[in-house]
Every structure is written in C-alpha cells, then in structure tokens.
C-alpha positions in Angstrom: 80.3 77.9 76.6 81.5 75.4 79.2 82.8 78.1 81.7 79.4 79.8 81.7 77.6 76.5 82.5 79.9 75.2 85.2 81.5 78.4 86.4 85.0 79.8 85.9 88.2 78.5 87.8 90.6 81.3 88.6 94.2 80.8 89.7 96.0 83.3 91.8 99.7 83.6 92.0 100.5 85.1 95.4 103.9 83.5 95.7 105.7 86.9 95.7 103.3 88.8 98.0 105.7 89.8 100.8 104.8 93.4 101.7 102.1 94.3 104.1 100.1 96.2 101.5 100.1 93.3 99.0 99.0 90.9 101.8 96.2 93.3 102.9 95.0 93.6 99.3 94.7 89.9 98.9 92.9 89.4 102.2 90.6 92.3 101.4 89.4 91.1 97.9 89.0 87.5 99.0 87.1 88.3 102.2 84.5 90.3 100.3 84.3 88.0 97.3 80.9 86.6 96.2 81.5 83.7 93.8 77.9 83.8 92.5 78.3 87.4 91.3 80.6 86.6 88.5 79.8 82.9 87.8 83.0 81.8 89.3 83.2 78.3 90.6 86.5 78.1 92.4 89.6 80.2 93.1 92.9 78.3 93.6 95.7 80.3 95.3 99.4 79.4 95.4 101.6 81.0 98.1 103.8 80.4 101.1 102.3 78.9 104.3 102.3 82.0 106.5 100.3 84.0 104.0 97.8 81.2 103.3 97.2 80.9 107.0 96.1 84.6 107.1 93.5 84.0 104.3 89.9 83.3 105.1 88.5 79.8 104.9 85.8 79.2 102.1 84.7 76.2 100.3 85.4 77.8 97.0 89.0 78.9 98.0 91.6 76.1 97.5 95.0 76.9 98.9 98.2 75.4 97.5 101.6 75.5 99.2 104.3 74.0 97.0 107.5 73.3 98.9 109.8 75.6 96.8 107.7 78.6 98.0 109.2 78.0 101.5 112.7 78.0 100.1 115.1 80.8 98.8 114.2 83.1 95.9 116.0 81.0 93.2 113.9 78.0 94.0 110.8 80.1 94.0 111.6 81.4 90.6 112.4 78.0 89.2 109.1 76.6 90.4 107.2 79.6 88.9 108.9 79.2 85.6 108.9 75.4 85.3 106.2 73.9 87.5 103.5 76.4 88.0 101.9 76.2 84.6 101.6 72.4 85.1 99.9 72.9 88.4 97.4 75.4 86.9 96.6 73.0 84.1 96.0 70.2 86.7 93.2 72.1 88.3 91.7 73.2 85.0 92.5 76.8 85.6 90.7 79.1 83.1 92.7 82.3 83.8 95.6 83.4 86.1 95.6 86.4 88.3 99.2 87.4 89.0 99.3 89.7 92.0 103.0 90.6 91.4 104.4 92.0 88.1 107.6 90.1 88.6 106.2 86.7 87.4 108.1 84.1 85.5 105.0 82.1 84.6 103.8 82.1 81.0 100.3 80.8 81.5 97.6 82.4 79.3 95.3 84.1 79.7 96.7 86.2 82.6 95.7 89.3 84.3 98.5 91.1 86.2 98.1 93.5 89.2 100.6 96.4 89.4 101.5 97.4 92.9 105.1 98.6 92.7 106.2 102.2 91.7 109.8 102.4 93.0 111.2 101.3 89.7 109.1 103.7 87.6 108.9 107.0 89.5 111.3 109.5 87.9 114.2 110.4 90.2 113.5 107.8 92.9 116.3 105.5 91.9 118.7 108.4 92.6 117.8 108.3 96.3 119.5 104.8 96.4 122.8 105.7 94.6 124.6 103.0 92.6 124.6 99.5 94.2 122.8 96.3 94.7 119.4 97.8 95.6 119.4 100.0 92.5 120.3 97.1 90.3 117.5 95.1 91.9 115.0 98.0 91.1 116.2 98.0 87.4 115.7 94.2 87.2 112.2 94.6 88.6 111.4 97.2 86.0 112.5 94.9 83.2 110.6 91.9 84.5 107.4 93.8 85.2 107.4 95.5 81.8 107.7 92.0 80.2 104.8 90.7 82.4 102.6 93.7 81.6 103.1 93.3 77.9 102.4 89.6 77.8 99.3 89.9 80.0 95.8 89.9 78.5 94.8 92.5 81.1 96.6 94.7 83.6 95.1 96.4 86.8 96.5 99.6 88.0 95.6 101.0 91.5 95.6 104.6 90.4 95.4 106.6 87.1 98.7 108.2 88.0 100.5 104.8 88.2 98.9 103.7 84.9 100.2 106.8 83.1 103.7 106.6 84.5 104.2 102.9 84.0 102.9 102.9 80.4 105.6 105.5 79.6 108.1 102.7 80.4 106.3 99.6 79.2 104.5 101.0 76.3 100.7 101.4 75.6 98.7 98.5 77.0 95.5 97.6 75.2 93.4 96.2 78.0 93.7 97.9 81.4 91.6 98.7 84.4 92.0 101.2 87.2 90.9 99.6 90.4 91.9 101.2 93.8 92.2 99.0 96.9 90.0 99.4 99.9 90.5 100.6 103.5 89.5 98.6 106.6 86.2 99.8 108.0 87.6 100.1 111.5 89.3 103.4 110.4 85.9 105.0 109.5 84.6 104.0 112.9 87.4 105.8 114.7 86.4 108.9 116.7 88.9 111.4 117.8 89.6 111.4 121.5 90.8 114.9 121.4 89.4 118.4 121.0 91.6 120.9 119.2 93.9 122.5 121.9 92.4 125.7 123.1 95.7 127.3 124.0 99.5 126.8 123.6 99.7 125.0 126.9 98.3 121.9 125.2 100.5 120.3 122.5 99.3 119.7 119.0 100.1 116.1 118.0 101.1 115.3 114.5 101.5 111.7 113.3 103.2 110.2 110.2 102.5 106.5 109.6 104.8 104.8 107.1 107.9 102.8 106.7 111.1 104.8 107.0 112.8 104.8 103.6 114.7 107.2 101.3 111.5 108.3 99.5 109.5 108.9 102.7 111.4 112.0 103.9 110.6 111.7 107.6 113.7 113.7 108.4 112.3 116.8 106.5 109.1 116.4 108.6 111.2 116.6 111.8 112.9 119.7 110.6 109.6 121.3 109.7 108.2 120.5 113.2 111.3 121.9 114.7 110.9 125.1 112.7 107.3 125.6 113.9 108.5 125.0 117.5 111.1 127.7 117.1 108.3 130.1 116.2 106.4 129.3 119.4 104.1 126.5 118.4 103.6 123.8 121.0 103.7 120.9 118.5 104.9 117.3 118.6 105.5 114.6 116.1 104.9 110.8 116.3 106.5 108.7 113.6 105.2 105.2 113.2 107.1 102.6 111.3 110.6 101.1 111.0 112.8 101.2 108.0 116.1 100.9 106.1 119.5 101.7 107.5 120.3 104.7 105.4 116.9 106.4 105.9 117.0 105.6 109.7 120.3 107.4 109.9 119.0 110.5 108.2 116.0 110.4 110.6 118.1 109.9 113.7 120.5 112.7 112.7 117.6 115.1 112.1 116.0 114.3 115.5 119.4 114.8 117.3 120.1 118.1 115.6 116.5 119.5 115.8 115.6 118.3 119.3 118.4 119.7 121.4 117.1 119.5 125.0 113.5 119.2 123.9 112.2 115.7 123.0 109.3 116.5 120.6 109.7 113.4 118.4 108.2 110.0 119.4 109.2 106.8 117.5 107.1 103.7 117.2 109.0 101.4 115.0 107.1 98.2 115.1 103.4 98.5 115.5 100.6 96.0 114.7 98.2 97.4 112.1 95.3 96.9 114.5 96.9 99.4 116.9 97.0 102.2 114.3 93.4 103.4 114.6 93.8 104.1 118.3 97.0 106.1 117.5 95.2 108.2 114.9 92.3 108.9 117.4 94.9 110.5 119.7 96.4 112.7 116.9 95.5 116.2 115.6 97.2 116.4 112.3 98.1 113.6 109.8 101.3 114.2 107.8 102.2 112.2 104.7 105.5 113.1 103.0 106.2 110.3 100.5 107.4 111.1 97.1 106.7 107.7 95.5 103.4 105.7 95.8 101.2 103.5 93.7 98.2 104.1 96.0 99.0 105.2 99.6 97.1 103.1 102.0 98.2 104.9 105.1 97.0 108.2 103.6 93.6 106.8 102.9 93.5 105.5 106.5 94.1 109.0 107.7 91.4 110.3 105.4 88.9 107.7 106.7 89.5 108.8 110.3 88.9 112.4 109.2 92.0 114.0 110.4 93.2 117.3 108.8 96.0 116.3 106.5 99.2 117.9 105.3 100.3 115.9 102.3 103.1 115.5 99.7 102.2 117.0 96.3 103.9 114.1 94.4 102.7 111.0 92.7 99.0 109.9 93.1 98.5 111.9 96.3 96.6 114.9 94.7 94.5 112.3 92.8 93.6 110.5 96.0 93.2 113.4 98.5 92.1 116.2 96.0 91.0 119.2 98.0 91.0 117.3 101.3 94.3 118.6 102.5 97.1 121.1 102.2 100.1 120.2 100.0 103.9 120.5 100.2 107.2 119.6 98.5 108.3 116.6 100.5 112.0 117.4 99.9 111.7 120.9 101.4 111.1 121.3 105.1 110.0 124.9 104.7 107.3 123.9 102.3 106.1 121.2 104.8 106.2 123.8 107.6 104.0 126.1 105.6 101.5 123.4 104.8 101.2 122.4 108.5 101.0 126.0 109.6 98.0 126.6 107.3 96.2 123.9 109.3 97.3 125.3 112.6 96.2 128.9 111.7 92.7 128.3 110.4 89.9 126.4 112.1 87.7 126.7 109.1 90.3 125.1 106.9 90.8 122.2 109.4 87.1 121.5 109.4 86.7 121.8 105.6 89.6 119.5 104.6 88.8 116.9 107.3 85.2 116.6 106.0 86.4 116.5 102.3 89.0 113.8 103.1 86.6 111.6 105.0 84.0 112.0 102.2 86.6 111.0 99.6 87.7 107.9 101.6 84.3 106.4 101.1 85.0 105.2 97.6 87.9 103.1 98.9 86.2 99.9 100.1 87.3 96.2 99.9 83.8 95.2 98.7 84.1 97.5 95.7 87.7 96.5 95.0 86.7 92.8 95.1 83.7 93.2 92.8 85.6 95.3 90.3 88.7 93.1 90.4 87.0 89.8 89.8 84.5 91.4 87.4 87.4 92.6 85.3 89.1 89.2 85.4 85.9 87.5 84.2 85.4 90.1 81.5 88.9 89.6 80.2 88.3 85.8 79.9 84.9 86.4 78.2 86.4 88.7 75.6 89.2 86.3 74.8 86.7 83.4 74.4 83.9 85.2 72.7 
C-alpha cells in the first residue's frame, strides 16, 4: 500500500493541551520518537505558539499555528470543528492523534488519548458543589465520551482509568494502555540526607502537587500536626499553588494546626527543573490525591527512591503496588498512621524505597513514545488492511 512505501503522515491535535502534564507528555513522546521505527514519514502538529516553541526541532516534525488557536476558547472550537479537517487533508494526513478528549474534529481515522479523570471519578464532582465548574466537568464528560466512541482507537494511561471511563462511555473495541514516562533526572537524584539519628533533627516530608479539592493537603497538615503532638520532630513542605477554595482549606488548617510552631513550608510556584533538588532534601514523600489518571509527581517520588505514604484511591495502588504505605486521603488519622509506619521501621523504609524505585523503571518516555506511535500505526494498518 502507498503508506507503506512512502511512510505514514500523522497529524497531532495539541490545540487544547494546557496543563503541565499534557505538555510534558507531548514533549516526552516527540523527543524520543524514531520515525524509521514505524515507517512514519512526517508528523504535523497543530497548537498554540508557546507550546510549539517548547517542542524539539526535527525535520520530520512540522509545526502549525493557526491564528484562532491564539484567541479565546470559542474561536478555537470553531476552528477545530470547521477548519481543522481541511488543514489535515491539505497535508495528506493519514491518521489523527488527538491528545485531548474534548475534540470537535471529525477526521477519520483518529486515535484519542485520555488524560482527564475529574469528570469520571465517582464522588469527585461533589467536592466542587453546584456551579460553573461542576457544569464544566459535566460538559467535558459528555464531549469526551463522544470522542472516545467515534475514535478508531483510544489510549488510556492506566488500567484503572480505562475501567472507570468505560463504565461511562461504554465498552470500546480498540484500546491500549500506555503509561507516560518520567524525566531521567529524577532517577539520577541522590538524597543529600541521612535518616535523622535522633529527635533533634527534623524529618522532612514533601507533598508535590497542585492544591485542589481532591488533593487533600489540609488533611496532610492535620496528620503532621498530630504526629508532632506525639513528640515527633517532623515538618512538611507543600509544593504547588492552587484554586481559591482549596487554598482556603489549606490556609485554615495551617493556622489551626501550627499555633506558635511553624512546621509547614509553602512553595507555590516552582519550576519543574527545581523539584529534583527539593526531593533530594526530603525524607518522606506524601501523595494524598483522590483522583488521578496517572500521577506523574508520585512516579517522580518513586524514581528518586524516597519512602512513600500514598493515597489508596484511583490508580495509585496500581502504580506504587508494594512500594509504599497507604491511607484514606480524606482521613487525617489514616494519613498519620501511614506516615508513622515509615517513621517507626527502618526495614520498612528501606524495603518500600527500593520497591518504588524499581517499579519506576518501567515509566520511560522512550517506551511511551514507541508504544504510542506503534499503536497509532497499528490502528491505521488494521483499518486499511
């Protein structure tokens, strides 16, 4: 067939990639892409200028920046629904890779990447009450379900996400489970600290994530406060800014728990390149989210080899397995017990740290890139066989 002789042309719709995780995913798979591996001739990508500027420069990667993608959301949607298919046809695109489930493009064949769980995780919408944000989540759920059902292939980041989302959108015939990678710099990080020999030296916990209603940072603060009340010299660093309602819950918890003791440090806006150094100066990694598709910051903590106290919700047990202790993220006493187990046993700390670091090795951008473009090529071959 012609595509096998000349090489496939893949289009990527990255017009809606706004979150840090979505951008990192795109950079990761393109940076590690080998066009000869899958007989792919060119990749054309459509997005807004600031994202395109972050992507690597390759002869096979052609970047497109239509003016509507620099405008407000309505103009972006109109472009995607009306003009995008024509642009794909103009470059002889063979298959479209949509990196956002909220696509309005009806090009076929199309493979869609699922990266959003907020609209699907049971109970999460209740965190946000009734208002504009909840309505937005419901619209996203509706649009993503439509996109998944009309796609010729769907990629999920975790088995958990695939199971939960298909309960909403229905059984999908052609799916793949392809986790994202983690930057190699996290595997190269070495701790600058030995475990404190006595109570005179503080034990440093770190929680890296945006502050939101499903992240439960305030419960972690209460757990650390409870441990301090029992005599543990333990501190907490929270890395990441967030939404107004969640920030208020966190601020209130810090005020109530701290009293005269300032044991919580905040770092709201931190460049990603600075996080490895922060992890190297920490003793325990805490992750208290109750809704994730695939938690990148958790995998980064695993790659460093820190002992981890982790939420028992979502895909976290699938990712971490026996590489950590678990807790109910909505119950500070449960969080306290999980951290206390790490504090109490040096054997447990050593065991879960090694297990977590070992499990992190399967999350590489090279594997993610190979599997992603291999799946896209396979979907196209099956359709045209």
